[in-house]
C-alpha positions as CSV (number, residue, x, y, z in Angstrom):
1,X,19.5,29.1,-38.7
2,X,16.2,30.3,-37.3
3,X,17.5,29.8,-33.7
4,X,20.6,31.9,-34.6
5,X,18.8,34.6,-36.4
6,X,16.2,34.8,-33.6
7,X,19.0,35.2,-30.8
8,X,21.0,37.7,-32.9
9,X,17.8,39.9,-33.5
10,X,16.9,39.8,-29.9
11,X,20.1,41.0,-28.9
12,X,20.0,44.4,-30.7
13,X,19.1,46.9,-28.2
14,X,17.3,50.3,-28.5
15,X,17.9,53.0,-25.9
16,X,14.7,51.9,-24.1
17,X,16.1,48.2,-24.0
18,X,19.4,49.4,-22.8
19,X,17.8,51.0,-19.8
20,X,15.9,47.7,-19.0
21,X,19.3,46.0,-19.1
22,X,20.6,48.5,-16.7
23,X,17.8,47.7,-14.2
24,X,18.6,44.0,-14.5
25,X,22.2,44.7,-13.6
26,X,21.1,46.5,-10.5
27,X,19.0,43.6,-9.6
28,X,21.8,41.2,-10.1
29,X,23.4,41.9,-6.8
30,X,20.6,39.8,-5.2
31,X,21.5,35.9,-5.3
32,X,18.0,35.1,-6.8
33,X,18.8,37.2,-10.1
34,X,20.8,34.7,-12.0
35,X,18.6,35.3,-15.0
36,X,19.6,39.0,-15.2
37,X,23.3,37.9,-14.9
38,X,23.0,35.5,-17.7
39,X,21.2,38.2,-19.8
40,X,24.2,40.6,-19.2
41,X,26.7,37.9,-20.2
42,X,25.0,37.2,-23.5
43,X,24.9,40.8,-24.4
44,X,28.7,41.2,-24.1
45,X,29.3,39.1,-27.2
46,X,25.9,38.4,-29.1
47,X,27.3,36.7,-32.2
48,X,29.8,34.6,-30.5
49,X,27.4,33.3,-27.6
50,X,24.6,32.8,-30.3
51,X,26.9,30.6,-32.5
52,X,28.2,28.6,-29.4
53,X,24.5,28.0,-28.2
54,X,23.5,26.8,-31.7
55,X,26.5,24.5,-31.9
56,X,26.1,22.9,-28.4
57,X,22.4,22.6,-29.1
58,X,22.8,20.9,-32.3
59,X,25.6,18.5,-30.8
60,X,23.7,17.5,-27.8
61,X,20.1,17.5,-29.0
62,X,19.8,13.9,-29.9
63,X,21.5,12.6,-26.6
64,X,19.4,14.9,-24.5
65,X,16.1,13.8,-26.1
66,X,16.9,10.2,-25.5
67,X,18.3,10.6,-22.2
68,X,15.3,12.6,-20.9
69,X,12.8,10.2,-22.6
70,X,14.7,7.2,-20.8
71,X,14.6,8.9,-17.4
72,X,10.9,9.7,-18.0
73,X,11.4,13.0,-16.1
74,X,10.7,16.7,-17.4
75,X,13.6,18.9,-18.1
76,X,13.9,21.6,-15.2
77,X,15.4,24.8,-16.6
78,X,16.1,26.0,-13.1
79,X,18.5,23.0,-12.4
80,X,21.2,24.0,-14.8
81,X,24.8,23.7,-13.7
82,X,26.3,26.8,-12.0
83,X,23.0,27.7,-10.2
84,X,23.9,29.6,-7.0
85,X,24.2,27.4,-4.0
86,X,24.5,24.0,-5.9
87,X,26.9,21.5,-4.4
88,X,29.3,20.1,-6.9
89,X,29.7,16.9,-4.9
90,X,26.0,16.2,-4.7
91,X,25.7,17.0,-8.5
92,X,28.4,14.5,-9.4
93,X,26.8,11.9,-7.2
94,X,23.5,12.4,-8.6
95,X,24.9,12.2,-12.1
96,X,26.7,8.9,-11.4
97,X,23.6,7.5,-9.7
98,X,21.7,8.2,-12.9
99,X,24.4,6.7,-15.1
100,X,24.8,3.6,-12.8
101,X,20.9,2.9,-13.0
102,X,21.0,3.2,-16.7
103,X,24.1,1.0,-16.8
104,X,22.2,-1.8,-15.1
105,X,19.4,-1.9,-17.8
106,X,16.3,-1.7,-15.4
107,X,14.1,-3.7,-17.5
108,X,16.4,-6.8,-17.2
109,X,16.6,-6.3,-13.4
110,X,12.7,-6.6,-13.2
111,X,12.6,-9.8,-15.2
112,X,15.3,-11.4,-13.1
113,X,13.8,-10.2,-9.8
114,X,10.0,-11.1,-10.7
115,X,11.4,-14.6,-12.1
116,X,13.3,-15.3,-8.8
117,X,10.2,-14.1,-6.6
118,X,8.0,-16.3,-8.5
119,X,10.0,-19.5,-8.2
120,X,10.9,-19.0,-4.5
121,X,7.1,-18.4,-3.9
122,X,6.2,-21.6,-5.7
123,X,8.6,-23.6,-3.7
124,X,7.4,-22.1,-0.5
125,X,3.6,-22.7,-1.4
126,X,4.5,-26.3,-1.9
127,X,6.1,-26.6,1.5
128,X,4.6,-24.1,3.8
129,X,5.6,-25.9,7.0
130,X,9.3,-25.5,6.3
131,X,9.1,-21.6,6.0
132,X,11.5,-20.0,8.4
133,X,12.3,-16.3,8.8
134,X,16.0,-17.2,8.8
135,X,15.5,-18.0,4.9
136,X,14.5,-14.3,4.2
137,X,18.1,-13.2,4.6
138,X,19.4,-16.0,2.3
139,X,16.9,-15.2,-0.4
140,X,17.7,-11.6,-0.3
141,X,21.4,-12.4,-0.6
142,X,20.6,-14.8,-3.6
143,X,18.7,-12.0,-5.3
144,X,21.7,-9.5,-4.8
145,X,23.9,-12.3,-6.4
146,X,21.6,-12.5,-9.4
147,X,21.5,-8.7,-9.9
148,X,25.2,-8.7,-9.9
149,X,25.4,-11.5,-12.4
150,X,22.8,-9.6,-14.5
151,X,24.9,-6.3,-14.1
152,X,28.1,-8.1,-15.3
153,X,26.4,-9.4,-18.4
154,X,24.5,-6.4,-19.6
155,X,27.6,-4.1,-18.5
156,X,30.2,-6.0,-20.6
157,X,27.9,-5.9,-23.4
158,X,27.6,-2.1,-23.4
159,X,31.6,-1.8,-23.1
160,X,32.1,-3.6,-26.4
161,X,29.0,-2.1,-28.1
162,X,29.9,1.5,-27.7
163,X,29.9,2.3,-31.5
164,X,26.6,0.6,-32.0
165,X,25.0,2.1,-29.0
166,X,25.9,5.7,-30.0
167,X,23.6,5.1,-33.0
168,X,20.8,2.8,-31.6
169,X,20.8,3.6,-27.9
170,X,22.5,6.9,-27.4
171,X,21.0,7.2,-23.8
172,X,23.0,4.3,-22.4
173,X,25.7,6.0,-20.2
174,X,28.8,4.9,-21.9
175,X,27.5,5.9,-25.3
176,X,26.2,9.2,-24.0
177,X,29.6,9.9,-22.2
178,X,28.0,9.8,-18.7
179,X,30.3,6.9,-17.7
180,X,33.8,6.3,-18.7
181,X,35.0,2.8,-19.9
182,X,37.5,2.6,-17.0
183,X,34.6,3.0,-14.6
184,X,32.4,0.6,-16.5
185,X,35.3,-2.1,-16.3
186,X,35.5,-1.4,-12.5
187,X,31.8,-2.1,-12.2
188,X,31.5,-5.1,-14.2
189,X,34.5,-6.7,-12.2
190,X,32.9,-5.7,-9.0
191,X,29.5,-7.4,-10.0
192,X,31.3,-10.6,-11.1
193,X,33.5,-10.8,-7.9
194,X,30.6,-9.8,-5.4
195,X,28.2,-12.3,-7.1
196,X,30.7,-15.2,-6.9
197,X,31.5,-14.4,-3.2
198,X,27.9,-14.3,-2.2
199,X,26.8,-17.4,-4.1
200,X,30.0,-19.4,-2.9
201,X,29.4,-18.5,0.7
202,X,25.7,-19.2,0.8
203,X,24.6,-21.7,-1.9
204,X,27.3,-24.4,-2.2
205,X,29.6,-25.5,-5.1
206,X,26.8,-26.7,-7.5
207,X,25.0,-23.4,-7.7
208,X,28.4,-21.5,-7.8
209,X,29.2,-23.6,-10.9
210,X,25.9,-22.7,-12.7
211,X,26.6,-19.1,-11.6
212,X,30.2,-19.2,-13.3
213,X,28.5,-20.9,-16.4
214,X,26.1,-17.8,-16.6
215,X,29.1,-15.4,-16.4
216,X,31.1,-17.3,-18.9
217,X,28.3,-17.4,-21.6
218,X,27.5,-13.7,-20.9
219,X,31.3,-13.0,-21.8
220,X,31.5,-15.1,-24.9
221,X,28.4,-13.5,-26.2
222,X,29.8,-10.0,-26.2
223,X,33.6,-10.2,-25.9
224,X,35.9,-10.6,-29.1
225,X,37.2,-12.7,-30.6
226,X,34.1,-14.9,-29.8
227,X,31.3,-12.3,-29.9
228,X,28.7,-14.9,-30.5
229,X,25.9,-12.4,-30.6
230,X,26.9,-12.0,-34.3
231,X,25.3,-15.4,-35.0
232,X,21.6,-15.4,-34.6
233,X,21.0,-19.0,-33.7
234,X,23.9,-19.2,-31.2
235,X,23.0,-15.9,-29.6
236,X,19.4,-17.1,-29.2
237,X,20.6,-20.3,-27.6
238,X,22.9,-18.4,-25.1
239,X,19.9,-16.0,-24.0
240,X,17.7,-19.0,-23.7
241,X,20.1,-20.8,-21.6
242,X,20.8,-17.8,-19.2
243,X,17.4,-16.4,-18.9
244,X,15.5,-19.7,-19.2
245,X,17.4,-22.8,-17.9
246,X,20.1,-21.2,-15.5
247,X,17.6,-18.8,-13.9
248,X,14.7,-21.0,-13.4
249,X,16.6,-24.2,-12.6
250,X,19.2,-22.6,-10.5
251,X,16.8,-20.3,-8.4
252,X,14.3,-23.4,-7.9
253,X,17.1,-25.7,-7.0
254,X,18.6,-23.3,-4.5
255,X,15.3,-22.6,-2.8
256,X,14.5,-26.3,-2.3
257,X,18.2,-27.0,-1.1
258,X,17.7,-24.1,1.5
259,X,14.5,-25.7,2.6
260,X,16.5,-29.1,3.0
261,X,14.6,-30.7,0.1
262,X,16.0,-32.4,-3.2
263,X,15.2,-31.0,-6.4
264,X,12.2,-32.5,-8.5
265,X,11.6,-32.0,-12.1
266,X,8.0,-30.7,-12.8
267,X,5.6,-30.0,-15.7
268,X,6.1,-26.3,-16.7
269,X,5.4,-24.1,-19.7
270,X,8.2,-21.8,-20.6
271,X,7.5,-18.7,-22.6
272,X,9.4,-17.6,-25.5
273,X,10.2,-13.9,-25.8
274,X,12.0,-13.4,-29.0
275,X,11.8,-10.4,-31.5
276,X,14.3,-9.4,-34.0
277,X,12.4,-6.7,-35.8
278,X,11.6,-7.9,-39.3
279,X,8.2,-9.0,-40.4
280,X,8.6,-12.5,-40.9
281,X,10.6,-13.2,-37.8
282,X,8.0,-11.1,-35.8
283,X,5.4,-13.4,-37.2
284,X,7.4,-16.6,-36.3
285,X,8.0,-15.3,-32.8
286,X,4.4,-14.5,-32.2
287,X,3.4,-17.8,-33.7
288,X,5.8,-19.7,-31.4
289,X,4.5,-17.8,-28.2
290,X,0.9,-18.4,-29.4
291,X,1.6,-22.1,-29.6
292,X,2.9,-22.1,-25.9
293,X,-0.4,-20.6,-24.8
294,X,-2.3,-23.0,-26.8
295,X,-0.1,-25.9,-25.3
296,X,-0.9,-24.5,-21.9
297,X,-4.6,-24.7,-22.4
298,X,-4.6,-28.2,-23.8
299,X,-2.3,-29.2,-20.8
300,X,-4.7,-27.8,-18.4
301,X,-7.5,-29.7,-20.0
302,X,-5.8,-33.1,-20.2
303,X,-3.8,-32.9,-16.9
304,X,-6.1,-31.4,-14.4
305,X,-4.2,-33.2,-11.6
306,X,-1.2,-31.3,-12.5
307,X,-2.6,-27.8,-13.0
308,X,-5.3,-25.6,-11.8
309,X,-7.5,-25.5,-14.8
310,X,-10.0,-22.9,-13.6
311,X,-7.1,-20.3,-13.6
312,X,-4.6,-21.6,-16.2
313,X,-7.1,-21.9,-19.0
314,X,-8.7,-18.3,-18.8
315,X,-5.5,-16.7,-18.1
316,X,-3.7,-18.0,-21.1
317,X,-6.7,-17.7,-23.4
318,X,-6.6,-13.9,-22.5
319,X,-3.0,-13.6,-23.0
320,X,-3.1,-15.2,-26.3
321,X,-5.8,-12.9,-27.6
322,X,-3.6,-9.9,-26.3
323,X,-0.7,-11.3,-28.3
324,X,-2.7,-11.6,-31.5
325,X,-4.1,-8.0,-31.0
326,X,-0.6,-6.7,-30.5
327,X,0.8,-8.5,-33.5
328,X,-2.2,-7.0,-35.5
329,X,-1.3,-3.5,-34.3
330,X,2.4,-4.2,-35.3
331,X,1.4,-5.2,-38.7
332,X,-1.0,-2.2,-39.2
333,X,1.7,0.2,-38.1
334,X,4.0,-1.2,-40.8
335,X,6.7,-2.2,-38.4
336,X,7.7,1.3,-37.6
337,X,10.4,1.8,-34.9
338,X,7.9,3.1,-32.5
339,X,5.6,0.1,-33.0
340,X,8.4,-2.3,-32.8
341,X,9.4,-0.8,-29.5
342,X,6.0,-1.1,-28.2
343,X,5.6,-4.7,-29.3
344,X,9.0,-5.4,-27.7
345,X,7.8,-4.0,-24.3
346,X,4.5,-6.0,-24.5
347,X,6.3,-9.3,-25.0
348,X,8.3,-8.4,-21.8
349,X,5.0,-7.9,-20.1
350,X,3.8,-11.2,-21.1
351,X,7.1,-12.6,-19.7
352,X,6.2,-10.9,-16.4
353,X,2.6,-12.0,-16.4
354,X,3.7,-15.6,-16.9
355,X,5.9,-15.4,-13.8
356,X,3.2,-13.8,-11.8
357,X,0.6,-16.6,-12.3
358,X,3.1,-19.5,-12.2
359,X,3.0,-20.0,-8.4
360,X,-0.9,-20.4,-8.5
361,X,-1.4,-22.8,-11.4
């Protein structure tokens, strides 16, 4: 109401204001005077335009706030649709590029890419005499295949979660209306086919079967009538299998195979990044992750021949202290939405940190 009243009152002209509007109209002959043209259009029907503006503002306010927060870029008033000299083709391409990037869920790509890089680096450090430049292209193709698989899983989840995402994640492209369901289906099928072709042509039948298993688990996680994400324990096992076992085992196996080596099981500490949002589950998840860090310190003490204690112990002590501090902040904030989001991002950072130090411990 305040916005509408303000607009209506600002559109009542005195004779002096009318002369000013006339001067604006004269200036509108220049291409750079779009503001005066918009001012004249508003003055033609003040009550109608004010009502339409209020309606559009109220309908789009939530989506715009989420979308601009997610893009992490300021709103530029001068880039509105219809600006003189704008290219419709470039505008559509830019909009699709932004929607496509949000559709891929960038934070999951970072985890996949960093995890793959860490495992490949570990295998290369163990066998520096086998490093060849020809392996770079193969490693890059493997990363593209993993991103395609990741895009299929997160994409098909968005297709079947439109109603939920309109409430909880309105910045996602399908929920926001920036990407049609038909386009989303085209993208997920493209991701699946491209990933399978890359893996099949470069990494052999065993890794291809693991890739197909990952796609299958991602499908039954989201798609009815299975939709196993409804069941907390099963959903957790699927995520742990795909993100934990299939990614780590598959990438490490493929790297050693590319080097002409057989796979070897090794001692390794796997982090558990789980958060469901309620107080007791947050405590349980933090406790399990803290136990992992304590186990890493104990393992470094009692198995110095397997681990580099001088690095493994201080790193995991620091990560454990940071985890305790973040859990305390979450409790102090009384589990507000902002605090939970911050804690969730912190758990992902712990996940990244573990992959960063893994090649060197």
